[in-house]
Structure formats: C-alpha cells, structure tokens
C-alpha angles and dihedrals in degrees: 000000000000128000093262092050091050091048090052092051091053093043091051091049091056091049093049091050091056119123123180102292100353142018142264108261101208142021134199125244084259089064093249116138118238111234097246128101124250117251122266087251090059094047090050089049090056090059088048093052097042092043088056090044090057091048092059095040097251116149088328099174094053092044092051092048092050092048091049091054095052101037094093092053091047091054088053095052116128098193128089103229100043093066090039091060090043090052091057089058097041090056089069098051118016125035092188094053092044089051092051093047094045093050091051091051095046091052088066089065096051115121094001120155112254089225089063106024096176129098094224128063091231126046106214132160139348091010098157091066088075098063090034093059093044091049093047089052089049091050096048096045101028092240108167094187090055090046091053093048095045091053093048092052092045093051090050091052091047090054091049092051099044109030108115092341141079110274108268146117124295104261120238089222089095103339116213120291125189107269095030116127093226141355120268110273104207136070091038111179129212092228089070095053090045094053091049090052090052093046095051091044091053088048087054092050088056099041105028083216111149089214090068092051090047090054090053090052092047090056090049086057089069085072091046095057105275091123137098092283098047089224132115115258094218141045109259094210100048100020087229105158124219125237101239151284122299133178115287107268096033109145094236097047140072127247092285097044101260111149105215097195111116121209131185094251090052094052095043091052093047098046093043089051092053092047094048093050093046091051097032086228133123128206 
C-alpha cells in the first residue's frame, strides 16, 4: 500500500467517525464506534490534520467541509491542548480563525506568576506542543508578542524538565503539580520529547540562534540513550521507537525500565522529529 492509499484510509476513518459537531473517540475490534465523544485534543488534531491536508491539496473539499462543521465546537473548548492542536491547523488555512484561537490561548497566560508559568496547577502530557503551536503561529504571521510568549513558556518547561534531573519528559506516574519539589520520573513518554524538539527547532527558525538548535538536538538525545536508562529508545535497524520509560520491575519493561511496546503515536513522533531536525524545518 502506497503513501497515498494509507492517507486515504486514515482520512476515511476520520470522516466515518464524524458525529454532528465532533467525533467518536474509540471503536471496537469489530469496527463499531463506541458511543462516547472524542476528547477535545482529538477534535483539535482533526483540524490540524485537515488544515495540513488542504495546504498540500489532498481531498480539499472534504477537509474544508469537515473543518467548517467543527469550528464552532473548537471555539467553545475549555481545555488548553484542544485549541492548541486546532491552532496548528488553522495556521495553514485561515488567518482570522488562527488569530481568534491564538488570542484565546494567550489570554490563559495573562497575569501568571513567573515561578509557575503554566495555566494549570498540574503539568501533565504533551506539554511542548503549547509553545510549539504559539511559536509556529508567530513564525507564520510574524507576531512578535506570540514569539515572546512562546519562548517564555518553552524556557519554563525546559527548566521544569532539566532542573536537578537528567533531561527528560515529566513522567505520568505522578506528573508535576505546583508545589512539588520535582516532576515525576517514571512513565516518560516519547511524545513529550518530540514536542520539545519541535518547539526548540521552531524557536531556532525564528531566532537563528545556535543555542536553540542545540536544545532541540539535546532533546533528540533522549531517544539516543541520554536518558535515565542509558538505552536507546528505538531499534537502530528498523527505526521502530519504544513507548517509554517505566520503573524498573514494571511487567512491560526490561531490566532498566524501557517499555519495548511500539505504538503509532510513538513512531510518528520519533520519525517526524528525525525528519524535522535533518531538514531544520517544522510543520
């Protein structure tokens, strides 16, 4: 199956999962959708995917119609990451929509204390996507205010992930709540390292400062073995990436905590990170 065929399969799956203003989140192994809505993250990601699809001329009419049908629900989202993913898609297709979403996101960072520059009391997963989207918006529309904010958020996350610890994601075995002495160490996920790579690379595209590029490369080193296990997070022969780092002794991990399961999200994040760094380009 070629790349276009695979893209069509994934595109069709999204369309078939469509409800009125959102999507079904899960399906059974019998290909029957479960009667529960997808998360705001997932709906935002649909706008991201279809925005990119439009930008490359792939099934444009269907993508535009789907985006039109979910825009109102996206503008009503209460979460942080749903609109962030949506912003990444809006950047490609609609400056007005991108402006509205970006302003709503940036308001969440107004009047925050510099010691906890995050609009939630707990920093959880996929955090780097927040500065990444804001910096991408800044780059596309030459918005200096967004650039400054995106960099400030990124530097705060970098501090959280490196202060008195080996550079690495905030683990989901406890996350990082305001007032904690340090982030959780275990259940580190590749998506977090990838998003930090993308964010620092976008910062570099804006600044042309070699330090920003170096930070992106340092986060890539998490996959190369500069992590708490000392082991690579992918298979060098197949480039299959591994799902994360658990506590030693976890029933799905090896003697150092590497979880060798390999999901689609993990592989997409890893391969995109390699491609972006090699081309010094973000998407």
